[in-house]
C-alpha positions as CSV (number, residue, x, y, z in Angstrom):
1,M,-1.3,11.2,3.5
2,G,1.8,10.8,5.5
3,R,5.0,9.7,3.8
4,L,6.0,7.3,1.3
5,L,9.0,4.4,1.7
6,A,9.7,3.4,-1.7
7,L,12.0,0.4,-2.7
8,G,13.6,2.2,-5.7
9,D,12.9,4.6,-8.6
10,Y,11.0,3.1,-11.1
11,P,11.8,1.9,-13.7
12,G,15.6,1.0,-12.6
13,D,16.6,-1.2,-11.2
14,L,14.0,-3.0,-9.7
15,R,11.0,-2.6,-13.6
16,P,12.1,-6.0,-14.8
17,W,10.9,-7.6,-11.2
18,V,7.6,-5.2,-10.2
19,L,6.9,-6.4,-13.5
20,A,7.3,-10.1,-13.1
21,F,5.8,-9.8,-9.8
22,K,2.9,-7.7,-10.5
23,H,2.7,-8.9,-14.3
24,A,3.4,-13.1,-15.2
25,G,1.9,-14.6,-12.1
26,R,5.4,-14.8,-10.3
27,V,3.5,-14.0,-6.8
28,D,6.9,-16.2,-5.3
29,L,8.5,-12.8,-5.7
30,A,6.6,-11.5,-2.8
31,R,9.2,-13.1,-0.3
32,P,12.3,-11.4,-1.3
33,L,10.5,-8.6,-1.9
34,A,9.1,-7.6,0.5
35,G,12.4,-8.7,1.9
36,L,14.1,-5.6,0.4
37,L,11.4,-3.6,1.5
38,A,11.7,-4.3,5.4
39,Q,15.9,-4.1,5.0
40,R,14.5,-0.1,3.7
41,C,12.3,0.4,6.6
42,V,14.7,-0.8,8.7
43,S,18.1,1.6,7.5
44,A,15.4,3.7,7.2
45,G,14.9,3.8,11.1
46,W,10.8,4.1,11.1
47,D,11.5,8.4,10.4
48,F,9.5,8.2,7.6
49,M,5.9,8.3,9.2
50,G,7.2,10.9,11.3
51,V,6.7,8.7,14.2
52,E,8.9,7.8,16.9
53,E,9.1,4.1,17.0
54,R,9.2,3.7,20.6
55,S,6.2,6.5,21.2
56,S,4.1,5.5,24.3
57,E,1.6,6.5,22.7
58,L,1.4,4.6,19.8
59,Q,1.0,1.1,18.8
60,R,3.9,-1.4,15.9
61,P,1.7,-0.2,12.8
62,V,-0.8,-1.6,10.8
63,L,-0.3,-2.5,7.0
64,V,-3.7,-2.5,4.9
65,P,-2.8,-2.9,1.4
66,V,-4.3,-1.4,-1.7
67,P,-7.2,-3.3,-3.1
68,L,-7.2,-4.5,-6.4
69,A,-10.6,-4.8,-8.5
70,P,-12.1,-8.1,-8.4
71,S,-11.5,-8.4,-12.4
72,R,-8.4,-8.1,-12.0
73,K,-7.5,-10.2,-9.4
74,F,-9.5,-13.0,-11.6
75,E,-7.9,-11.6,-14.3
76,R,-4.2,-12.1,-12.4
77,G,-5.1,-14.9,-10.2
78,Y,-4.2,-13.0,-7.4
79,D,-3.5,-8.8,-5.1
80,Q,0.2,-8.5,-5.5
81,A,-0.4,-5.8,-2.8
82,D,-1.7,-8.0,-0.6
83,A,0.6,-11.1,-1.2
84,L,3.0,-7.8,-0.4
85,A,2.2,-7.3,2.6
86,R,1.3,-11.1,3.7
87,A,5.2,-11.3,3.3
88,L,5.5,-8.2,4.6
89,G,3.8,-8.4,7.4
90,I,6.3,-11.9,8.4
91,E,9.3,-10.2,7.5
92,L,8.6,-6.9,10.0
93,G,6.1,-9.0,12.5
94,F,2.9,-6.6,12.0
95,G,-0.7,-7.7,11.8
96,V,-1.9,-7.5,7.7
97,A,-6.1,-5.9,7.6
98,R,-7.3,-5.9,4.6
99,R,-9.6,-2.9,5.6
100,L,-10.0,-1.0,2.4
101,A,-12.3,-2.9,-0.4
102,R,-13.1,-1.2,-4.2
103,T,-15.6,0.2,-4.7
104,R,-15.8,0.4,-8.8
105,V,-12.8,-0.6,-11.6
106,T,-10.0,2.2,-12.2
107,A,-7.9,2.4,-14.8
108,P,-4.4,2.4,-14.6
109,Q,-2.2,4.6,-12.9
110,G,0.0,4.3,-15.0
111,E,-1.3,4.1,-18.3
112,P,-0.3,6.9,-20.6
113,G,-2.8,9.8,-20.9
114,S,-4.2,8.9,-17.3
115,R,-5.0,13.1,-17.7
116,S,-6.6,13.7,-14.2
117,R,-5.0,10.1,-12.1
118,I,-7.2,12.4,-8.6
119,A,-11.2,12.2,-10.7
120,N,-9.5,8.6,-11.6
121,V,-9.2,7.2,-8.3
122,S,-12.0,9.4,-6.7
123,G,-14.5,7.8,-4.6
124,A,-12.8,4.3,-5.5
125,F,-12.1,2.9,-1.9
126,A,-14.9,2.5,0.0
127,M,-13.7,0.7,3.7
128,A,-13.8,-3.2,3.8
129,R,-17.5,-4.4,5.3
130,R,-15.9,-8.3,6.2
131,V,-13.3,-7.0,8.4
132,P,-12.0,-10.4,10.7
133,F,-12.4,-8.1,14.0
134,R,-14.8,-5.9,16.3
135,N,-15.3,-2.6,15.6
136,A,-14.3,-3.0,11.7
137,K,-15.7,0.7,11.0
138,R,-13.8,2.8,13.8
139,L,-9.6,2.2,13.8
140,D,-7.2,2.9,16.8
141,P,-6.8,6.4,16.3
142,K,-3.2,5.5,18.4
143,Q,-2.6,2.5,15.6
144,P,-0.1,3.8,13.2
145,I,-1.2,2.7,9.1
146,L,1.2,1.4,6.5
147,L,-0.6,1.5,2.8
148,I,0.9,-1.8,1.2
149,D,1.2,-0.7,-2.5
150,D,3.2,-2.1,-5.3
151,V,4.1,1.5,-7.8
152,V,3.3,4.3,-7.0
153,S,3.0,6.9,-9.9
154,S,1.2,10.5,-9.0
155,G,0.3,8.9,-5.1
156,A,-3.5,10.2,-6.0
157,T,-3.8,6.6,-4.8
158,L,-2.6,6.0,-1.9
159,A,-4.3,9.6,-0.8
160,E,-7.6,9.1,-1.5
161,C,-6.9,5.6,0.5
162,A,-5.5,8.1,3.6
163,R,-8.6,9.8,3.0
164,V,-11.0,7.3,3.6
165,L,-8.6,5.5,5.7
166,R,-9.5,9.1,8.0
167,A,-12.7,9.2,7.7
168,A,-12.9,6.3,9.7
169,G,-10.5,7.8,12.4
170,A,-7.2,6.5,10.8
171,K,-4.4,9.3,13.0
172,C,-1.6,8.0,11.2
173,V,-1.0,6.8,7.6
174,G,2.2,6.3,5.5
175,A,3.3,3.9,2.7
176,L,5.3,1.4,1.6
177,A,5.8,0.4,-1.9
178,L,8.5,-1.2,-3.9
179,A,9.0,1.0,-6.3
180,R,7.9,5.5,-6.9
181,A,7.6,6.4,-10.4
182,E,10.3,9.1,-12.3
183,R,7.9,12.1,-11.8
184,A,8.7,14.3,-14.8
185,S,10.6,17.7,-14.6
């Protein structure tokens, strides 16, 4: 996978905001959190993807939310990565495409005792069958993709999503997240 840009560390000052957004039904936080993440993107100068913004060969990035399992979406009433992607798309003027689908429910990556996070998400994603435009199975290799997620722990979920997107033709896949879990020393 390409580079990851996160708004901040988790746990940290973002923790109460992320928890409220993710678990307390505070979908209204998508817009202000997306605004902060958009500011972070602009201040990073888009270099976080290893792609020059002015490249004539590359198109504007498309935002692809990491899909939530349908059962979790039903429990929460919304998909927080999708809500964040839509709000971020408005802030940055980028399109949002729900190109990925969950093929199975996985254990939460942030839970203690997740022994193999890579094995947990292996094969858990595929290209979405219903995509609102033609050529759903193939991607334009010139269009950078930014995966959108709330919290990144080990990066295994993003790596698996990037693998699926690359297999469908994507050449440049990066990621944006609200928070990055601290790495154990």
